[in-house]
N, C-alpha and C positions, 0 to 999 in steps of 0.2 A: 505480492511481494513485502506487503504492513504489514503481514502473519515475521516474515523476518527481522525487521524497525520489529516488533512484541516482541521478541525471544528474547532483542539483543538488550531492548530497553532492560528488562529480567533480569540478566547474565552479571551485564557495568552493578546492578541494584546486588546482585547476590554477588558479587565478588567480594563488598563490606563483612559478609560473613552474620549477620545479622534475622532468621531467622522475617521475624515478625517485619521490618522494612518490606521482607518481598510480598509474605502477608497483604500488608498494607495497602503495597503497588498495585494488586491486582482488581482491589477495591477501589482502584480511581474511574472514574466514568473512559473512553475509553477514547467518543468522540471521532469527528471525524479523518487527523491526522492532515487536516492543509501544507502543512509544514512538511513531514516527511512525502505526502506526497508531491507537494514542489520539488523537495531540495531530487529528489530519485525523477522524475520529469527529467526538470532541468544535467541533473551529468548524470544520466541514464543507472542504470545498475550496477554497484559494485562495487566495495570489500567493505572501501572506502566512506564512498557515497548513505550505502544502510547506516553507517557507525554513527553519519556527520549529521543522517537524518532520527536515528535512536539518540543521538544527542544536543536536538532540537528537541526535541515531543518532551525526550526526561528534561529539559527546563521550563517551557509550555507547560507539562503537566505544576508541574513546581511552584508558576504564581497564580493557578489557577486556585491550587490546597492556600494561597497566602489569598489568593481575590475573595477569600467566599466565608471565610471568616470577619475578613477585612467586612461585608456587606450581610451579615450575621442569614447566610446564605442559605440553606437547610436542602436546595439536593443541587444541583450538576448533568443537565441531557437525557429529566427527566427521572433521577435516579436518587435515592440518599448522601447529600457532598461525605464526608465523611468528619468534618469537625459536628454532621447532624451525629452522625453513627459512632463516636470518639471523643466528641470536646472537641474542644479550638486547642488545647496546651499540643496534639497529637499531630491534630494535623498542618501547625503551624512549623514541629518538630522532622515530618517527612518533609511539608515542603525542601524545610531545607539539608538535605539528608540528596533527595533529588538534589536540589539548587548546585551542591557538595558534588554528587559524584557527579552530575555533567559535568562541569568546569572544572573537576580531574580530568576528563575523558576527553577533555577540548585542545589540551593541552598537548598531548599527542597531534593534532592536525597544524599545519602547515601557517607559519606564524599570520600571513595575512587573515583565511579563514575565522580564527581561534581571534584575533584583536574583531571583525567583520558582529563573531557574534557577542565572541562579552560586550560591550559599548552597544554594543543594542540590549543584551536586557539592562544593562543599566539606566540606559530609558525610558525602559519601561519599566521599572522601580518609579524612577519620576513620576510617571507615565499615573502610578499608581494612588501617587503622594499626591497631586494633580487634580483625580480623579475625589478624595475625598477634601480637597481644599474643597471644590468646585458642587459637593452637599450640603454645605453651611446653607445658603441659597443662595433662591433660584437666580444661574447666569443667561445672563441678556448678550455678552459677547463671545462669537462667532468662530474667533477669534481662537480665545483660547480656551473654544472644545473641540479647534480641530489641530488646535496643539497637546489637549492633552490623549485625542484617540492616537492619531500617527503613534504618540508615544509608547503608550498601555496596548495597544493591539497593531497597528502598521507598522512597529519599527521594531521588530519579530521575522515578522513576515515577510519582507524589505530584506532583515538582513538572513536571511532561508531564505534568499532566491539570489542573493552575491556573495553571496559564500559558494553555496549549487553549483555558480558561473564561474566564481577564484577556484573549484579543485581542477575545472575538469580546463579548461584555460578561454574558455569562453569572455564579453564582455561583461563584463560584474554590472559595469553601470546601469546599461540596456536591459536588465533584471532584474537591477536595482529597483530602477524607475517601476516595473511590475509586477513586485513582488510590492511599494508601497503601494499601492493605487489599486491593490488585492485589497490588501490590508484596511482601505480606510473606505471602501467599498461596499464589505465583509462588517463592518463597523456600523457603518448608515444604513445597511438594510437591514442586519441584527435588530438597527433600533427602531427603525420600521416598521419589525413583524412585532414591536411585541406592542405597537402598534392598532397595528393590523389582522391578527392574531388572533383567536377564541384563548381563553386557559389553557381548554384541552388537548391542540396545537402545539401550546410554547414551554406547555409542561411547567408554569408559574403562570400567580394572576395576569391575565393584563391588564394594558399598561404600570406593571410591578416598575417599570427604569424609573418614575416621575415618583410610584410614591416612595423608592428610595432615593431620590435628591438629583435624578438627572434630568439635569437638562439639554434635552435630545436638540441635532437639526430639523428635524419637525419642528418645533418645542416654541425652539428660535425664531424657526420660517417663520413660525401662526404669532406671535407674540408678538415682532417687529411689524406685521399686520393688523391685530386691532387696536379696536378706540379704550383708551385710557380709560374708563369703568374697564372693559373685559379682562386690561391686561395684567388689573389690580386683583378682582376673580379669580385670575391666573395664577395666581402667586399666590393666594390664600390657597389653595392647594397641593397645591408644593408640600412633599415628602404627608400627604393627609392622606391617612381610610381612604378610598374613592369611593360612593356611592352607589350608584346607577342611574340615577341624575345628573352628577356632578359628571360621571363617565362617560358620556350622553352625551353631554352637553364643548365634551373635551372631543370625542369623534365631530362632530357636527364640525365647531371649529375650523377645525384642521380639515376638512374637508371644502369648505367652504371660503379659506383662506390659502385657499392651494398650498399650503403645506406640505401634506406629503406624497402632491403632487411633484412638485415641484424637489426636492430631500430624492424622491426617486430619480426622477432624471439627473441627478447631482453622481448620487452612484453612476449610476450607465454612463454619463460623457468623461468620469473618470475611470472606468472599464474600459472605454472606446477610447483614448488617450496614451490604456497599457497596450492596449494592440494593439496599436501603433505603436507603439516604440522598435514590436516585437517579430513586428512582423517584413522585414526579409535578412530573420534568425527561422533556422528552419522548425518544421510544426511540431510538438511534440506534446502535442497537447491541452496546453497552457490558456486555446484556446475558450477552448471548450469547456475547464473551470469555468474559466472567467465571462464567461454565457454561460454558464449556465446561472452561474449566482445573478448576471445582471438579468434576467433575458427571464422571466417567472413572473407565475400571477403576488398580486398580493394584494 
């Protein structure tokens, strides 16, 4: 079914009559299409659900194109990013094209479905701005971190689940909670893997988030449990090119303070809360999506 979603995305962009846009779309790394999978599992496979999935994936792709420019990222999912291949201007304009086409197609959807998604995209953009602002200095405020990851990552996943439910007459709020928690857990686990996995597995340098100015949940937990001297040292490493000794120090302190285990536990708690929310609903494979994410080796 995801192949049909991919084809619809191409058809939507092709309808603009610009061959270059289509060529560039084919160069955008595809990823797992989590949002499309979620929509099709909740709403079932139909012409309208496939279209909704394609719209959401166009919008998500647009956000990643802009995100890569903001982060000066040269790769995306192990492949060269569009900005690395063709420059920032091309990446930004392609992102604008995908956003605009996604929104124009969204106007054909029921009003509540369209509003749910368009409002989430506004939140996503605010989340991007928050992410940039938080990168200026080490952030020790957990509330700011959670607000940012909710808006930047979880809001669109939450909206995708809710919109899919609304599309087929199911309880929007229940699926919204599932989607929100899935999005939050997804981001927290991604933040954990940046620390625990090797550069070869990640497709980017290990501990890259900290170098890029991202104070993620494990760092927040660790910082809170360090003595004043170690807190000062940790902040001095923020946004720097870490050497082997400094990287080892961070990873050692992560284990000593139990920061990683507690971050994993938090992500799992979110997952179990989401599963509890849908326990009385028909099993659509949503349990397996969540369990696959939270029941893994770190």
